[in-house]
C-alpha positions, 0 to 999 in steps of 0.5 A: 500500500502507499503512504497515507497523506493528510492534507490540511488547510486552516482558516488562519493560513488563508486569513479567514477567506473561505474561497482561498481556503478551498482553492488552497486545499484543491491545490495541495490535493493536486500536488500530492496526486491523491485523486490521480493515485485513486483513479489509477488504483480503481481499475486494473492496468496491464503491466505493459501499459504501465511500462509504456506510460512510465516511458512516455512520462520519462521522455516528457520530463527529460524534454522539459529538463533539457528545455530548461537547461538550454534556456538557462544557458542562453541567459547571461548575467 
């Protein structure tokens, strides 16, 4: 099983604004990937499909990191 994650947001954290409270909570839930993990586990995924998805994600992350690295090199201080 995966680790359990507790996401909390207090009213004091957002200055008493309830709309900001909800937005901040949703943002934290997305960051922790709670809903995505639940949806992934709710149905069976073949091992080959898992590997394929991982491979695609690795390529995307590598592409993003390479783009950031190239942009960083172009900027001269």
